[in-house]
C-alpha positions as CSV (number, residue, x, y, z in Angstrom):
1,X,35.9,1.6,-17.6
2,X,32.7,2.8,-16.0
3,X,30.3,5.0,-18.0
4,X,30.5,8.7,-16.9
5,X,27.7,9.7,-14.5
6,X,25.7,12.8,-13.8
7,X,26.9,14.8,-10.8
8,X,23.8,15.5,-8.8
9,X,23.6,18.4,-6.3
10,X,21.8,18.5,-3.1
11,X,18.0,17.9,-3.2
12,X,15.9,20.7,-1.8
13,X,12.2,20.6,-1.0
14,X,10.1,22.7,-3.4
15,X,6.7,21.5,-2.2
16,X,5.5,19.9,1.0
17,X,1.9,18.9,1.4
18,X,0.0,16.6,3.7
19,X,0.8,13.4,1.7
20,X,3.5,14.3,-0.8
21,X,6.8,16.2,-0.8
22,X,8.7,17.1,-4.0
23,X,12.4,17.7,-4.0
24,X,14.6,19.1,-6.7
25,X,18.3,19.0,-7.5
26,X,20.5,20.4,-10.3
27,X,22.5,17.7,-12.1
28,X,25.5,18.3,-14.3
29,X,25.5,15.7,-17.1
30,X,28.8,14.2,-18.4
31,X,28.4,16.6,-21.4
32,X,28.3,19.6,-19.0
33,X,24.7,20.2,-19.7
34,X,22.5,21.0,-16.6
35,X,19.3,19.1,-15.9
36,X,16.7,19.2,-13.2
37,X,16.2,16.0,-11.3
38,X,13.1,15.7,-9.1
39,X,11.9,13.1,-6.6
40,X,8.4,12.7,-5.1
41,X,8.3,11.4,-1.5
42,X,5.4,9.8,0.2
43,X,5.3,8.5,3.8
44,X,5.5,4.7,4.1
45,X,2.2,2.8,3.8
46,X,0.7,-0.5,4.7
47,X,-1.7,-2.9,3.0
48,X,-3.2,-5.9,4.7
49,X,-4.5,-9.1,3.2
50,X,-6.7,-10.4,6.1
51,X,-7.8,-14.0,6.0
52,X,-10.6,-15.1,8.2
53,X,-11.1,-18.5,9.9
54,X,-13.1,-19.7,6.9
55,X,-10.0,-19.0,4.7
56,X,-11.7,-16.0,3.0
57,X,-10.0,-12.8,2.1
58,X,-11.7,-9.7,3.8
59,X,-12.1,-7.1,1.1
60,X,-13.5,-3.7,1.8
61,X,-16.1,-1.8,-0.2
62,X,-15.1,1.8,0.3
63,X,-16.5,5.1,-1.0
64,X,-13.9,7.4,-2.5
65,X,-15.0,11.0,-2.6
66,X,-12.4,12.0,-5.3
67,X,-14.0,9.6,-7.9
68,X,-17.5,9.7,-6.3
69,X,-18.0,5.9,-6.2
70,X,-17.4,2.8,-4.2
71,X,-14.3,0.7,-4.9
72,X,-13.1,-2.7,-3.9
73,X,-9.9,-2.6,-1.8
74,X,-7.9,-4.1,1.0
75,X,-7.4,-2.4,4.4
76,X,-4.6,0.1,3.9
77,X,-3.1,3.4,5.0
78,X,-0.2,5.5,6.0
79,X,2.4,4.7,8.6
80,X,2.1,7.5,11.2
81,X,5.2,9.2,12.5
82,X,6.8,7.1,15.3
83,X,4.7,4.1,14.3
84,X,6.2,0.8,13.0
85,X,4.7,-0.6,9.8
86,X,3.4,-3.7,11.7
87,X,1.7,-1.4,14.3
88,X,0.2,0.7,11.4
89,X,-1.0,-2.5,9.8
90,X,-2.8,-3.6,13.0
91,X,-4.3,-0.1,13.4
92,X,-5.6,0.1,9.8
93,X,-7.0,-3.5,10.1
94,X,-8.9,-2.5,13.3
95,X,-10.1,0.8,11.8
96,X,-11.2,-0.5,8.4
97,X,-12.1,-4.2,9.0
98,X,-12.9,-4.2,12.7
99,X,-10.5,-7.0,13.5
100,X,-7.0,-7.5,14.9
101,X,-4.6,-10.2,13.8
102,X,-3.0,-12.6,16.2
103,X,-0.7,-13.5,13.4
104,X,0.7,-10.7,11.2
105,X,3.4,-11.6,8.7
106,X,5.2,-9.3,6.2
107,X,4.3,-10.5,2.8
108,X,6.0,-8.0,0.6
109,X,8.0,-4.8,0.8
110,X,7.9,-2.6,-2.4
111,X,10.1,0.4,-3.0
112,X,9.6,3.3,-5.3
113,X,11.7,4.0,-8.4
114,X,14.3,6.6,-9.3
115,X,11.9,9.5,-8.9
116,X,9.3,8.1,-6.6
117,X,10.3,7.5,-3.0
118,X,7.7,5.3,-1.3
119,X,8.0,2.2,0.9
120,X,4.9,0.0,0.8
121,X,4.6,-2.9,3.3
122,X,2.0,-5.7,2.6
123,X,1.1,-8.0,5.4
124,X,-0.9,-11.3,5.6
125,X,-3.1,-11.2,8.7
126,X,-4.6,-14.4,10.1
127,X,-6.2,-15.6,13.4
128,X,-8.4,-12.6,13.3
129,X,-10.3,-11.5,16.4
130,X,-13.0,-8.7,16.6
131,X,-11.3,-5.5,17.9
132,X,-12.8,-2.4,16.2
133,X,-11.1,1.0,16.4
134,X,-13.0,4.2,15.4
135,X,-12.4,4.7,11.7
136,X,-11.5,8.0,10.1
137,X,-14.3,10.5,10.0
138,X,-14.8,10.4,6.2
139,X,-14.5,6.6,5.7
140,X,-17.6,4.8,4.5
141,X,-16.5,1.1,4.5
142,X,-18.2,-2.3,4.4
143,X,-16.2,-5.5,5.0
144,X,-17.0,-8.3,2.5
145,X,-15.4,-11.8,2.9
146,X,-14.7,-13.5,-0.4
147,X,-12.8,-16.6,-1.4
148,X,-9.3,-16.0,-2.8
149,X,-10.5,-17.5,-6.1
150,X,-13.4,-15.0,-6.3
151,X,-10.9,-12.1,-5.5
152,X,-8.7,-13.3,-8.4
153,X,-11.7,-13.3,-10.7
154,X,-12.6,-9.8,-9.6
155,X,-9.1,-8.7,-10.7
156,X,-9.6,-10.3,-14.0
157,X,-12.9,-8.5,-14.4
158,X,-11.4,-5.2,-13.5
159,X,-13.5,-4.9,-10.4
160,X,-10.3,-4.5,-8.3
161,X,-8.3,-2.1,-10.3
162,X,-5.8,-0.6,-7.8
163,X,-2.7,-2.1,-9.2
164,X,-0.8,-2.5,-5.9
165,X,-3.7,-4.3,-4.4
166,X,-4.4,-6.4,-7.4
167,X,-0.8,-7.5,-7.5
168,X,-0.8,-8.5,-3.8
169,X,-4.0,-10.4,-4.2
170,X,-2.6,-12.2,-7.3
171,X,0.6,-13.0,-5.4
172,X,-1.5,-14.4,-2.5
173,X,-3.7,-16.4,-5.0
174,X,-0.5,-17.9,-6.6
175,X,0.8,-18.9,-3.2
176,X,-2.6,-20.0,-1.8
177,X,-1.6,-23.6,-1.1
178,X,1.4,-22.3,1.0
179,X,-1.1,-20.3,3.0
180,X,-3.7,-23.1,3.2
181,X,-6.4,-21.2,1.3
């Protein structure tokens, strides 16, 4: 016999900002007690692992105004309304790294959890050609090619500390022979 489940009412938006939306619903637990369930929604995003002709990963050194310092990262950003994740990946790659990929392959799709609704698409980009788009007004970015082994060492030394990016770089490092790097 299945375990009794909570009966969750309709979710209603209680906050809508530029990047996040919070929704709330009343749930009636099997005991009859009422609880509040909340979910945070974020638009889908992309992250790109660009590999140049010398088999180096193109990292970016980007200034982040919230923390007032430069960080190591991968090209990444939001999927705009009406845009496919692959098209967003090419746009972000052009804006942040100044290149376009002739070969763009979905590497990983990650979903949020119970209370966090967020689809994150990671792509491996190869056969890169120069094709710069104007970057966002506030972006201060420098492209730095590094070997996949060096990127892995940077993770181990906490120089790349964004967990999503570190995880994708580690996955690429562990599959480097498959990708010929």
